[in-house]
FIZA-720213 format. One line per field, with one value per residue (C-alpha): residue number from 1; x, y, z. Coordinates in Angstrom, 2 decimals, padded with zeros to 5 digits. Example, Ala and Ser with C-alpha at 12.3 -4.5 7.8 and 13.67 -1.06 7.14 Angstrom:
residues 2
n	1,2
east	012.30,013.67
north	-004.50,-001.06
up	007.80,007.14
END
This chain:
residues 343
n	1,2,3,4,5,6,7,8,9,10,11,12,13,14,15,16,17,18,19,20,21,22,23,24,25,26,27,28,29,30,31,32,33,34,35,36,37,38,39,40,41,42,43,44,45,46,47,48,49,50,51,52,53,54,55,56,57,58,59,60,61,62,63,64,65,66,67,68,69,70,71,72,73,74,75,76,77,78,79,80,81,82,83,84,85,86,87,88,89,90,91,92,93,94,95,96,97,98,99,100,101,102,103,104,105,106,107,108,109,110,111,112,113,114,115,116,117,118,119,120,121,122,123,124,125,126,127,128,129,130,131,132,133,134,135,136,137,138,139,140,141,142,143,144,145,146,147,148,149,150,151,152,153,154,155,156,157,158,159,160,161,162,163,164,165,166,167,168,169,170,171,172,173,174,175,176,177,178,179,180,181,182,183,184,185,186,187,188,189,190,191,192,193,194,195,196,197,198,199,200,201,202,203,204,205,206,207,208,209,210,211,212,213,214,215,216,217,218,219,220,221,222,223,224,225,226,227,228,229,230,231,232,233,234,235,236,237,238,239,240,241,242,243,244,245,246,247,248,249,250,251,252,253,254,255,256,257,258,259,260,261,262,263,264,265,266,267,268,269,270,271,272,273,274,275,276,277,278,279,280,281,282,283,284,285,286,287,288,289,290,291,292,293,294,295,296,297,298,299,300,301,302,303,304,305,306,307,308,309,310,311,312,313,314,315,316,317,318,319,320,321,322,323,324,325,326,327,328,329,330,331,332,333,334,335,336,337,338,339,340,341,342,343
east	002.25,001.03,000.56,-001.53,-003.61,-004.22,-005.34,-007.60,-009.08,-009.97,-011.55,-013.63,-014.69,-015.87,-017.97,-019.45,-020.27,-021.80,-024.03,-024.05,-024.40,-026.03,-022.86,-020.75,-020.41,-021.63,-024.45,-022.06,-018.99,-017.52,-017.44,-013.80,-014.26,-012.68,-009.80,-009.28,-009.28,-006.79,-004.47,-004.61,-003.84,-001.01,000.52,000.69,002.00,004.88,005.74,004.77,007.78,006.08,004.04,006.45,006.93,003.18,002.48,-000.02,-001.25,-001.94,-003.22,-005.80,-006.85,-007.35,-009.51,-011.64,-012.32,-012.43,-016.10,-017.01,-015.20,-017.04,-020.37,-019.59,-021.52,-020.21,-018.53,-019.06,-015.61,-014.10,-015.36,-014.00,-010.56,-010.36,-011.39,-008.78,-006.01,-006.96,-005.31,-001.97,-002.59,-000.63,-001.23,000.39,-001.88,-004.90,-007.25,-008.31,-011.85,-012.65,-013.25,-009.74,-010.64,-008.12,-009.79,-007.56,-008.30,-006.61,-005.65,-002.68,-003.91,-001.40,-002.96,-006.42,-005.22,-003.55,-005.68,-007.33,-004.34,-002.92,-004.36,-002.15,-004.28,-003.11,000.50,-000.05,-000.97,002.64,004.13,004.30,004.54,002.33,003.46,004.91,004.03,006.32,005.39,004.18,001.92,003.37,005.81,004.93,007.79,008.60,010.83,009.36,009.76,012.44,014.57,013.80,013.03,009.89,009.33,006.20,006.34,002.91,004.05,007.08,004.97,006.96,004.82,006.42,009.94,010.88,012.34,012.09,013.93,017.28,015.59,013.70,016.93,018.44,015.55,016.77,020.46,020.56,018.26,019.55,017.55,015.05,011.82,011.06,007.41,006.43,003.38,000.52,002.93,001.88,005.18,006.05,009.27,012.59,014.20,012.33,013.49,017.05,016.41,015.58,018.36,021.14,020.82,022.02,025.13,028.54,029.64,027.87,025.94,024.83,021.25,019.24,019.00,016.64,015.83,014.39,013.46,015.30,018.59,020.03,020.39,023.43,022.20,023.89,024.80,022.84,024.88,025.20,023.66,021.96,023.67,025.12,025.00,022.55,024.45,022.35,020.02,017.06,013.79,011.83,008.16,006.46,003.22,001.14,000.17,003.83,004.09,006.26,008.90,008.28,009.42,012.49,013.26,012.75,015.14,017.80,017.51,017.64,020.67,022.68,022.08,023.77,022.11,018.60,016.13,012.86,009.98,006.32,004.67,005.46,005.01,002.50,004.67,004.81,008.07,006.78,008.21,008.37,011.12,009.88,010.95,008.04,005.06,006.17,003.93,000.80,-000.81,-003.80,-006.13,-007.81,-010.91,-008.81,-008.96,-005.71,-004.13,-001.04,001.22,004.91,007.79,010.55,011.44,012.78,014.47,016.04,019.79,020.04,018.41,015.10,011.89,009.52,006.50,003.70,006.48,007.02,009.86,010.25,010.86,013.86,011.47,007.97,005.52,001.97,-000.74,-004.48,-007.56,-008.60,-005.38,-006.08,-009.73,-008.53,-006.39,-003.04,-000.25,001.60,004.16,005.16,005.29,007.56,009.81,010.15,011.06,013.52,015.38,015.29,017.08,019.90,020.89
north	-017.24,-020.53,-022.31,-019.40,-019.53,-023.29,-023.05,-020.14,-021.96,-025.00,-022.77,-020.90,-024.12,-025.40,-022.29,-022.50,-026.17,-025.58,-022.62,-021.73,-024.99,-023.20,-021.16,-024.26,-024.99,-028.55,-028.57,-027.88,-030.14,-028.32,-024.98,-024.20,-020.83,-021.86,-023.58,-020.41,-018.31,-020.56,-020.75,-017.00,-016.17,-018.68,-017.65,-014.05,-015.18,-017.00,-014.37,-010.84,-008.78,-005.73,-006.98,-005.37,-002.20,-001.62,-002.93,-005.47,-008.19,-010.86,-013.34,-010.78,-010.34,-014.10,-014.03,-011.18,-012.65,-016.41,-016.36,-014.29,-016.74,-019.62,-017.90,-016.80,-018.36,-018.43,-015.23,-013.63,-014.95,-012.31,-009.59,-011.39,-011.89,-008.33,-006.92,-009.05,-008.06,-004.41,-004.72,-004.76,-001.41,-002.60,-001.31,-004.34,-007.04,-008.22,-011.15,-012.03,-013.09,-015.90,-013.24,-011.87,-008.70,-007.71,-006.78,-004.63,-004.34,-000.98,002.11,004.28,007.70,009.45,007.76,008.87,012.44,012.69,010.41,013.36,015.71,014.65,014.35,013.05,014.72,018.15,017.37,017.89,021.54,022.34,021.17,022.58,019.08,016.05,013.84,010.53,007.10,004.07,000.76,-000.77,002.18,002.95,005.83,009.27,011.52,014.73,017.80,020.92,024.35,025.13,022.29,020.12,016.45,015.03,011.33,010.04,006.40,005.13,001.77,-000.41,-003.58,-006.70,-007.69,-004.80,-005.02,-001.31,-002.16,001.46,003.10,003.51,004.94,007.41,008.59,009.02,011.43,013.46,013.54,017.29,018.48,020.73,018.97,016.17,015.65,012.06,011.95,008.94,010.49,007.98,005.12,002.26,000.41,-002.99,-004.85,-003.56,-004.79,-002.08,000.50,-000.61,-000.12,003.52,004.21,002.77,005.70,008.11,006.29,005.53,003.09,000.54,001.92,000.02,-001.02,000.00,-002.69,-005.67,-007.95,-011.45,-013.11,-010.30,-010.93,-008.53,-010.00,-009.66,-007.70,-007.09,-003.50,-001.51,-001.51,001.34,000.92,002.75,004.40,007.24,008.63,011.47,013.96,017.13,018.24,015.94,016.48,013.45,014.27,012.22,012.27,010.18,007.70,006.97,003.62,000.55,000.29,003.95,004.76,002.59,004.51,007.78,006.69,005.67,009.00,010.88,009.12,007.91,010.29,013.63,015.61,014.53,016.52,015.06,017.54,017.14,015.53,012.63,009.14,006.46,004.47,000.87,-001.02,-004.61,-006.91,-010.64,-013.19,-016.57,-017.98,-020.42,-018.35,-014.72,-013.63,-015.35,-018.15,-020.31,-020.85,-024.28,-023.09,-021.87,-018.19,-016.34,-014.10,-011.96,-011.05,-010.24,-011.29,-008.89,-005.83,-003.12,-000.10,003.26,003.59,004.71,001.38,002.97,001.44,003.54,001.30,003.75,006.34,007.55,008.95,012.71,014.95,017.27,020.14,019.74,021.24,019.90,019.94,019.72,018.50,022.16,022.93,020.11,021.12,024.62,023.10,023.62,021.16,023.29,020.60,020.31,024.10,024.32,021.57,023.47,026.67,024.85,023.26,026.47,028.19,025.65,026.65
up	028.48,026.95,030.31,031.56,028.41,028.74,032.36,031.54,028.57,030.67,033.32,030.76,029.10,032.49,033.04,029.57,029.97,033.40,032.63,028.96,027.03,024.13,023.59,022.86,019.17,018.98,016.48,013.59,013.72,010.70,012.52,013.31,014.99,018.28,016.49,014.44,017.59,019.38,016.38,015.73,019.37,019.63,016.29,017.48,020.86,019.18,016.59,017.50,018.73,020.27,023.25,025.72,023.63,023.53,027.02,025.68,028.06,025.44,028.06,029.13,025.50,025.32,028.45,027.12,023.69,024.25,025.38,022.32,020.05,021.70,021.11,017.53,014.67,011.14,010.01,013.41,014.25,011.94,014.27,017.34,015.78,014.52,017.90,019.64,017.23,017.60,021.02,019.18,017.48,014.47,010.95,009.33,010.69,008.67,008.10,004.58,003.67,001.27,-001.36,-000.93,000.97,003.63,006.93,009.12,012.85,013.43,011.45,012.51,013.70,011.43,008.41,009.48,009.89,006.47,004.33,002.54,002.81,-000.54,-004.03,-006.82,-009.48,-008.28,-009.18,-012.90,-012.41,-011.49,-014.80,-018.31,-019.77,-019.31,-016.46,-017.64,-016.29,-016.14,-017.77,-014.50,-013.72,-010.29,-010.93,-012.27,-013.34,-015.19,-015.03,-013.42,-015.08,-012.48,-013.96,-010.97,-011.41,-009.86,-009.13,-007.42,-006.27,-005.29,-003.88,-003.20,-003.48,-004.30,-007.29,-009.18,-010.62,-010.76,-014.16,-015.40,-012.51,-014.32,-017.41,-015.22,-013.62,-017.10,-017.64,-014.64,-015.54,-016.29,-013.50,-010.71,-008.01,-007.50,-005.57,-004.55,-003.49,-001.35,000.29,000.47,-000.27,002.02,001.56,000.15,-000.57,000.74,-002.49,-004.36,-001.83,-002.62,-006.34,-005.61,-003.09,-005.24,-007.65,-004.94,-003.71,-005.19,-002.49,-000.27,002.70,005.82,006.33,009.39,012.12,011.82,014.77,014.70,018.00,019.81,018.04,015.47,012.01,009.80,006.79,003.47,002.66,000.09,-003.11,-005.64,-009.07,-011.87,-014.82,-012.72,-009.16,-008.57,-006.36,-006.63,-003.78,-003.13,-001.28,-000.07,000.54,003.28,005.25,007.65,004.95,004.18,005.92,006.39,003.61,002.76,006.28,005.86,002.66,004.56,007.30,004.77,002.97,006.27,007.71,004.70,001.76,002.64,-000.16,000.88,003.02,004.30,004.05,004.94,007.94,010.27,008.84,009.84,012.27,011.04,011.57,011.68,009.01,008.46,008.19,007.13,003.78,003.76,004.86,004.50,007.35,006.01,008.01,007.19,010.12,010.52,008.65,005.71,006.64,006.06,008.68,008.18,011.07,011.06,013.28,012.28,014.36,012.02,013.62,012.91,012.53,016.17,017.15,018.18,016.87,014.78,015.42,016.33,016.90,013.29,011.22,011.64,008.62,008.65,007.94,009.36,006.88,007.34,004.71,005.29,003.50,003.18,001.28,-001.14,-001.55,-002.47,-005.23,-003.51,-002.82,-000.27,000.46,-003.19,-003.49,-000.47,-001.86,-005.14,-003.33,-001.09,-004.00,-006.05,-003.18,-003.44,-006.97
END
């Protein structure tokens, strides 16, 4: 791939020099747009695991966007890079601006479909008591009138410690069932997924497969923890905005937690991770711009990828923006009825 890219680059540079001198960045020696383009393309070429899966001709992408990168002035390079990376159709990839804003080149269609099909403010209407919030502000929880626990986890982001998770499960100790709501959870750190899962197991369980450079990694098992093991029926609510680590959590519940049932709609389809103890998927381009791209291929327990393919619920029960606008959370209502029938 690299030799093809080098030959093509020289050819394009010849054409530009011969007929389009004004497109060459020469008047501003500090402009690093072409260096950024080259580095971004080569970084993806070296790291990205899904070219074959997605049938992406990365050399052709280089050919299409190199002239645009050569012609770009200033921040125009952001548009060129984002358009090129859109070829990957990957919801994990982004470029960060100097102001810290993350620019994403592509949005999973499932996320677009379900983005307005959930509203957390509706949840409170189903409780007799005020919903509680953990100290970090990421988990809402309470007991429903049907003596069913409800736990909404808005993110698994690594900057949070999930330090209240055991106390929250103590709150559910006498409930007859539990709803774990990870709709609209974009994902985060697998360590936080483990902190949730450990409350449902009394012995180690295997982790789903992870591949790095096409070789399967040896992964530690998920260990039990918490103050007790929750063994009553569990519903995990998911939708198209459940993404990345939320999908890993969904797969673990589906395949390893016998008392769990996934209800809702198909997830977003994002299985790309990263494995690099120094950079963690973040790379500085020559100009100082930051790009994030993973190199870890995360799969289902049956060894199939879920990148752009999604995790399927056990019971498909879609919800629409119209339902939410009418003040109804049909998925939560169905989950309540499902668990009530298990008593």
